[in-house]
C-alpha positions as CSV (number, residue, x, y, z in Angstrom):
1,M,4.4,-142.0,-35.5
2,E,4.0,-141.1,-39.2
3,K,2.2,-137.8,-39.9
4,R,0.8,-136.4,-43.1
5,I,-0.4,-132.8,-43.5
6,I,-3.9,-132.9,-45.1
7,L,-4.4,-129.1,-45.0
8,D,-1.7,-126.5,-44.3
9,N,-2.4,-123.0,-43.2
10,R,-2.9,-121.6,-46.7
11,Q,-5.1,-124.6,-47.9
12,F,-7.1,-124.3,-44.6
13,D,-8.1,-120.7,-45.5
14,I,-8.9,-121.5,-49.1
15,T,-11.0,-124.4,-48.0
16,I,-13.1,-122.3,-45.6
17,K,-13.7,-119.7,-48.3
18,R,-14.7,-122.4,-50.8
19,L,-17.2,-123.8,-48.2
20,C,-18.6,-120.2,-47.8
21,Y,-19.0,-119.8,-51.5
22,Q,-21.0,-123.0,-51.5
23,L,-23.2,-121.7,-48.7
24,I,-23.7,-118.5,-50.5
25,E,-24.9,-120.4,-53.6
26,N,-27.4,-122.4,-51.6
27,H,-28.6,-119.8,-49.1
28,D,-28.6,-116.6,-51.0
29,D,-29.4,-113.9,-48.4
30,F,-29.2,-116.2,-45.4
31,K,-32.5,-114.6,-44.2
32,D,-33.7,-117.9,-42.5
33,T,-30.3,-119.6,-42.0
34,V,-28.5,-120.3,-38.8
35,L,-25.1,-122.0,-38.1
36,V,-24.8,-124.4,-35.2
37,G,-21.3,-125.6,-34.2
38,L,-21.2,-128.9,-32.4
39,Q,-19.1,-128.8,-29.2
40,P,-16.3,-129.1,-28.7
41,R,-14.4,-128.4,-32.1
42,G,-17.2,-127.6,-34.5
43,I,-17.7,-124.2,-32.7
44,Y,-14.4,-122.9,-34.1
45,L,-15.4,-123.8,-37.7
46,A,-18.9,-122.3,-37.3
47,K,-17.4,-119.0,-36.0
48,R,-14.8,-118.9,-38.7
49,V,-17.4,-119.6,-41.4
50,S,-19.6,-116.8,-40.0
51,E,-16.7,-114.4,-39.9
52,T,-15.7,-115.3,-43.5
53,L,-19.2,-114.9,-44.7
54,S,-19.4,-111.5,-43.1
55,S,-16.2,-110.4,-44.8
56,M,-17.4,-111.6,-48.2
57,I,-20.9,-110.0,-47.9
58,P,-20.6,-106.7,-45.9
59,G,-23.4,-106.3,-43.4
60,L,-24.3,-110.0,-43.3
61,K,-24.8,-111.4,-39.8
62,V,-25.7,-115.1,-39.8
63,P,-26.7,-116.2,-36.3
64,V,-24.2,-118.7,-34.8
65,G,-24.8,-121.0,-31.9
66,N,-22.8,-123.6,-30.0
67,L,-24.5,-126.9,-29.2
68,D,-23.5,-129.4,-26.5
69,I,-24.6,-132.9,-27.4
70,T,-23.1,-134.7,-24.4
71,F,-26.4,-136.2,-23.1
72,F,-27.7,-136.9,-26.6
73,R,-24.8,-139.3,-27.3
74,D,-25.7,-143.0,-27.4
75,D,-22.6,-143.9,-25.4
76,F,-22.8,-141.3,-22.6
77,R,-23.8,-144.0,-20.0
78,R,-21.1,-146.4,-21.0
79,R,-18.1,-144.3,-20.0
80,E,-16.1,-144.9,-16.9
81,E,-15.4,-141.2,-16.3
82,M,-18.1,-138.7,-15.6
83,L,-19.0,-136.6,-18.5
84,V,-19.0,-132.8,-18.0
85,P,-21.2,-131.0,-20.4
86,S,-20.1,-127.9,-22.2
87,A,-22.2,-124.8,-22.4
88,T,-24.8,-124.6,-25.1
89,Q,-25.1,-121.1,-26.4
90,M,-28.0,-120.6,-28.7
91,D,-29.9,-117.3,-28.4
92,F,-32.3,-118.2,-31.2
93,L,-34.9,-120.8,-32.0
94,V,-34.6,-123.0,-35.0
95,E,-38.3,-123.2,-35.7
96,D,-38.8,-123.2,-39.5
97,K,-35.1,-122.1,-40.0
98,K,-32.5,-123.6,-42.3
99,V,-30.0,-125.1,-39.8
100,V,-26.4,-125.8,-40.9
101,L,-24.8,-128.2,-38.4
102,V,-21.1,-127.6,-38.4
103,D,-18.4,-130.0,-37.2
104,D,-14.6,-130.3,-37.8
105,V,-14.3,-134.0,-38.6
106,L,-17.1,-136.5,-39.8
107,F,-16.1,-140.0,-38.8
108,T,-18.8,-142.5,-37.7
109,G,-21.7,-140.1,-37.9
110,R,-22.7,-140.7,-34.2
111,T,-21.8,-137.1,-33.2
112,I,-24.0,-135.7,-36.0
113,R,-26.9,-137.9,-35.1
114,S,-26.6,-136.6,-31.5
115,G,-26.5,-133.1,-32.8
116,M,-29.7,-133.7,-34.9
117,D,-31.5,-135.0,-31.8
118,A,-30.3,-132.1,-29.6
119,I,-31.2,-129.4,-32.1
120,L,-34.9,-130.4,-31.8
121,A,-34.9,-129.0,-28.2
122,F,-34.7,-125.6,-29.9
123,G,-37.6,-126.1,-32.4
124,R,-38.4,-127.9,-35.6
125,P,-36.1,-126.8,-38.5
126,R,-37.4,-126.4,-42.0
127,K,-34.2,-128.0,-43.2
128,M,-31.0,-129.3,-41.7
129,E,-27.7,-129.5,-43.6
130,L,-24.2,-130.7,-42.6
131,L,-21.0,-128.8,-43.1
132,C,-17.7,-130.6,-42.2
133,L,-14.1,-129.5,-42.7
134,I,-12.9,-133.1,-43.0
135,D,-14.9,-136.1,-44.2
136,R,-13.3,-139.4,-43.2
137,K,-15.0,-141.6,-45.9
138,Y,-15.6,-145.3,-45.5
139,S,-16.0,-145.2,-41.7
140,R,-19.7,-144.6,-41.1
141,H,-21.7,-146.4,-38.5
142,L,-24.8,-144.4,-39.5
143,P,-26.0,-143.3,-43.0
144,I,-25.1,-139.7,-42.6
145,E,-23.3,-137.7,-45.4
146,P,-22.3,-134.0,-45.4
147,D,-23.8,-131.4,-47.7
148,Y,-20.6,-129.3,-47.6
149,V,-17.2,-130.9,-47.4
150,G,-13.8,-129.1,-47.0
151,K,-11.8,-132.2,-47.9
152,A,-12.7,-135.9,-48.1
153,V,-9.9,-138.3,-47.0
154,D,-9.6,-142.1,-47.1
155,T,-8.6,-143.4,-43.7
156,I,-8.4,-146.7,-41.8
157,N,-9.8,-147.0,-38.3
158,A,-6.3,-146.9,-36.7
159,E,-5.6,-143.5,-38.1
160,K,-6.5,-140.3,-36.5
161,V,-7.3,-136.8,-37.9
162,K,-6.2,-133.8,-35.8
163,V,-7.6,-130.4,-36.6
164,D,-5.5,-127.7,-34.9
165,W,-7.0,-124.2,-34.6
166,K,-5.2,-120.9,-34.1
167,E,-8.1,-120.1,-31.7
168,T,-6.8,-122.7,-29.4
169,G,-3.2,-121.5,-29.4
170,G,-2.1,-123.7,-32.4
171,S,-2.0,-123.0,-36.0
172,D,-4.6,-123.8,-38.7
173,I,-3.5,-127.2,-39.9
174,V,-5.0,-130.7,-40.3
175,I,-2.9,-133.8,-39.8
176,L,-3.5,-137.5,-40.4
177,F,-1.5,-139.7,-38.2
178,T,-1.3,-143.2,-36.8
179,P,-0.8,-143.2,-33.0
180,E,2.0,-145.3,-31.6
181,V,0.8,-148.5,-30.0
182,T,2.5,-149.3,-26.7
183,E,2.7,-153.0,-25.9
184,G,2.0,-153.9,-22.3
């Protein structure tokens, strides 16, 4: 299995800071802005972005929520195993807010579409934007494009992108690899 590092630990931090600077440019005082991390892995990026913004602008507290999209997916009835939803944690409404949906990897766009559907249960946002750490270009099933991109990579469908987070016991690194195919 051939692996290629897309972002190492140092590049990972730089990329998150750059994403935060872009958010600052577009959201100014963040008065009506909320960050919503899509379960399961977007929550780590949303939290990290919020913490980085707070360190860059002392006193800034951008509301952060975690959104479970399990039952908004278009394939949730097609699976053989039972899906167990994660806990949605959103202690705010999104009515007339600027919502920044946050996910680690944008691939087909289906997860983001599910997140857009799910967010409407919390109100009607004034605006929705998308922030992704990795954009896997040329693989969309839906016409969804991010507003904020950490790194865009050209991939083929057989390749996988793995984001490892220090919050889950790993280290901050992004790897592109092709899984080994076992013949049976």
